C-alpha positions as CSV (number, residue, x, y, z in Angstrom):
1,M,97.3,85.2,141.5
2,T,99.4,82.1,140.8
3,A,102.0,82.8,138.1
4,V,103.3,79.9,136.0
5,N,106.4,79.9,133.9
6,G,105.9,79.4,130.1
7,N,105.1,81.2,127.0
8,S,101.8,79.4,126.0
9,V,98.7,81.6,125.9
10,L,96.6,78.7,127.1
11,L,97.6,75.4,128.7
12,T,95.7,72.5,130.3
13,E,97.4,69.8,132.3
14,N,95.7,66.5,133.1
15,L,92.3,68.2,132.8
16,G,89.3,66.2,134.1
17,M,85.6,67.0,134.3
18,V,83.0,64.8,136.0
19,F,79.3,65.6,136.4
20,H,77.4,63.9,139.2
21,G,73.9,62.8,138.1
22,P,71.1,60.8,139.7
23,N,72.1,57.7,137.7
24,G,75.8,58.0,138.4
25,D,78.8,60.0,137.4
26,I,79.3,61.2,133.8
27,R,83.0,61.8,132.9
28,L,83.6,64.1,129.9
29,F,87.4,64.4,130.1
30,Q,90.2,62.7,131.8
31,D,93.9,63.6,131.6
32,L,93.2,66.1,128.8
33,N,96.3,68.1,127.8
34,L,96.3,71.1,125.5
35,R,98.9,73.7,124.6
36,I,98.1,76.8,122.5
37,E,100.8,79.2,121.5
38,S,100.5,83.0,120.8
39,G,98.9,83.8,117.5
40,E,97.6,80.3,116.8
41,T,94.2,79.6,115.3
42,V,92.8,76.4,116.6
43,A,89.5,74.6,115.9
44,I,87.9,72.0,118.1
45,L,85.5,69.6,116.4
46,G,83.4,66.8,118.0
47,A,80.1,65.1,118.0
48,S,77.1,66.6,119.8
49,G,77.4,65.9,123.5
50,S,81.1,65.3,123.3
51,G,81.8,68.2,125.7
52,K,83.1,70.9,123.2
53,S,81.2,73.8,124.8
54,T,81.9,72.5,128.3
55,L,85.6,72.5,127.5
56,L,85.5,76.0,126.1
57,G,83.8,77.2,129.2
58,L,86.5,75.7,131.3
59,L,89.2,77.3,129.2
60,A,87.5,80.6,129.7
61,G,87.4,80.1,133.5
62,L,83.6,80.2,133.5
63,D,83.6,76.8,135.3
64,V,86.2,74.9,137.3
65,P,87.4,71.4,136.3
66,S,87.1,68.4,138.6
67,E,90.8,67.6,138.1
68,G,93.9,69.2,136.6
69,R,94.7,72.8,136.0
70,I,94.3,75.5,133.3
71,V,96.9,78.2,132.7
72,M,95.9,81.3,130.9
73,G,98.7,83.8,130.0
74,G,101.0,82.4,132.6
75,T,98.4,82.4,135.4
76,D,96.9,79.2,136.9
77,I,93.2,80.1,136.7
78,T,92.1,77.0,138.6
79,A,93.8,78.4,141.6
80,L,91.8,81.7,141.4
81,S,88.5,82.7,143.0
82,E,85.5,83.4,140.8
83,D,86.1,87.2,141.1
84,E,89.8,86.8,140.2
85,R,88.9,84.7,137.2
86,A,86.5,87.4,136.1
87,M,89.1,90.1,136.4
88,L,91.6,88.0,134.4
89,R,89.0,87.5,131.6
90,G,88.3,91.2,131.5
91,R,92.0,91.8,130.7
92,Q,93.0,88.9,128.5
93,L,89.9,87.2,127.0
94,G,87.2,87.9,124.4
95,F,84.3,85.4,124.0
96,V,81.9,85.1,121.0
97,F,78.8,83.0,121.7
98,Q,76.5,81.1,119.3
99,A,73.4,82.9,120.8
100,F,75.1,86.3,120.7
101,H,74.2,87.2,124.3
102,L,73.6,90.8,123.7
103,L,71.7,92.8,126.3
104,S,68.3,93.6,124.8
105,G,67.9,96.9,126.8
106,L,71.2,98.3,125.4
107,T,71.9,99.7,122.0
108,A,74.6,98.1,119.8
109,L,77.0,100.8,120.9
110,E,76.2,100.3,124.6
111,N,76.6,96.5,124.3
112,V,80.1,97.0,122.9
113,M,81.0,99.6,125.4
114,L,80.0,97.5,128.4
115,P,83.2,95.5,129.0
116,L,85.3,98.7,128.7
117,E,83.0,100.6,131.1
118,L,83.2,97.7,133.6
119,A,87.0,98.1,133.4
120,G,86.7,101.8,134.0
121,D,87.9,102.8,130.6
122,K,87.2,106.5,130.0
123,T,87.6,106.0,126.2
124,A,84.9,103.4,126.0
125,E,82.6,105.3,123.6
126,P,85.2,106.2,120.9
127,R,86.8,102.8,121.1
128,S,83.4,101.1,120.7
129,R,82.4,103.3,117.8
130,K,85.6,102.3,116.0
131,A,85.0,98.6,116.8
132,L,81.5,98.8,115.3
133,E,82.9,100.7,112.3
134,Q,85.4,97.8,111.8
135,V,82.6,95.3,111.6
136,G,80.6,97.4,109.2
137,L,77.9,98.7,111.6
138,A,78.8,102.4,111.9
139,D,75.2,103.2,110.9
140,R,73.7,100.8,113.5
141,T,75.1,102.2,116.7
142,G,71.8,103.3,118.1
143,H,69.9,100.1,117.1
144,Y,68.7,97.6,119.8
145,P,69.4,93.9,119.3
146,Q,65.8,93.2,118.3
147,Q,66.2,95.7,115.5
148,L,69.2,93.9,114.0
149,S,69.4,90.8,111.9
150,G,71.1,87.7,113.2
151,G,74.3,88.4,111.3
152,E,74.3,92.0,112.5
153,Q,73.9,90.8,116.1
154,Q,76.8,88.5,115.7
155,R,78.9,91.3,114.3
156,V,78.0,93.4,117.4
157,A,79.1,90.4,119.5
158,I,82.4,90.2,117.6
159,A,83.0,93.9,118.1
160,R,82.4,93.5,121.8
161,A,84.8,90.6,122.0
162,F,87.6,92.5,120.2
163,V,87.1,96.0,121.7
164,T,89.2,95.2,124.8
165,E,92.0,94.0,122.5
166,P,92.3,90.6,124.2
167,S,95.3,88.3,123.7
168,L,92.9,85.3,123.5
169,L,89.5,85.0,121.7
170,L,87.3,82.0,122.3
171,A,84.3,81.4,120.0
172,D,81.5,78.8,120.6
173,E,79.8,77.9,117.3
174,P,80.1,81.5,116.1
175,T,78.1,80.9,112.9
176,G,75.8,78.2,114.3
177,N,72.6,80.4,114.3
178,L,73.3,82.0,110.9
179,D,72.3,81.0,107.4
180,R,75.1,79.8,105.1
181,A,75.8,83.1,103.3
182,T,75.7,85.2,106.5
183,G,77.8,82.6,108.2
184,H,80.5,82.9,105.6
185,K,80.6,86.7,106.0
186,V,80.9,86.4,109.7
187,Q,83.7,83.8,109.3
188,D,85.6,86.2,107.0
189,L,85.2,89.0,109.5
190,L,86.3,86.9,112.5
191,F,89.5,85.8,110.8
192,E,90.2,89.3,109.3
193,L,90.0,90.9,112.8
194,N,91.9,88.1,114.3
195,Q,94.8,88.7,111.9
196,A,94.6,92.4,112.3
197,H,94.7,92.3,116.1
198,G,97.2,89.4,116.3
199,T,94.9,87.6,118.7
200,T,95.0,83.9,119.5
201,L,91.8,82.2,118.3
202,V,90.2,79.0,119.7
203,L,86.8,78.1,118.3
204,V,84.4,75.2,118.8
205,T,82.4,74.3,115.7
206,H,80.5,71.4,114.0
207,D,81.4,72.9,110.6
208,P,84.5,71.3,109.0
209,E,84.7,74.1,106.5
210,L,85.1,76.7,109.2
211,A,87.5,74.5,111.1
212,A,89.7,74.1,108.0
213,R,90.4,77.8,108.0
214,C,92.3,77.4,111.3
215,Q,96.0,76.5,111.5
216,R,95.3,73.5,113.7
217,V,92.2,71.3,113.9
218,L,91.5,69.0,116.9
219,T,88.7,66.6,117.5
220,L,87.3,65.9,121.0
221,D,86.7,62.2,121.1
222,N,86.2,60.0,124.2
223,G,87.4,62.8,126.4
224,Q,90.6,63.4,124.5
225,L,91.8,65.9,121.9
226,V,93.3,64.3,118.9
227,A,94.6,65.9,115.7
228,A,92.0,65.8,112.9
């Protein structure tokens, strides 16, 4: 792995992303630079189609930029193979999706245990039970996703994201599929756990109220991040 000097949890340098379509190239970003320090909470706002989710996927190493580089925890992830990026994510990153992305054939407990089991952690079950207890689902460990409400599913997803004790948590519209009241409860939980674990949080949202709870708010506009 390629190590890079610096204390930033996440860093982009001259990031560019171009999609090649039948009617020509579509450029989402060009020379996009971002630095996020340990313990920060950062929100990224932007119009629909501005590339917020694409940017978050790049920051997570789920995709590779067309130009520039991304440094996570001192490692240039754009220089890694797909398998190496997956290994790094497993050690340093948690991800909360708008659509939950729970596995329907696994119980709540088994969904939370999965990243620990993939890492060979022998304490996966007790750690996962504790994580579900922290999100208020100690009595739902044996329930399958289809037996849980949307808010409960998102709480399982949050428990899964935090159970590995990541240094960085990325969240893509974490309350986008929830009603207002449930969304507020999930917001509270996300920030409570973030503070308790000392995790760096970067979230993409269309909700200015959620964004305002972060220390720093950026807007993605014309392929650039500007302070809101």
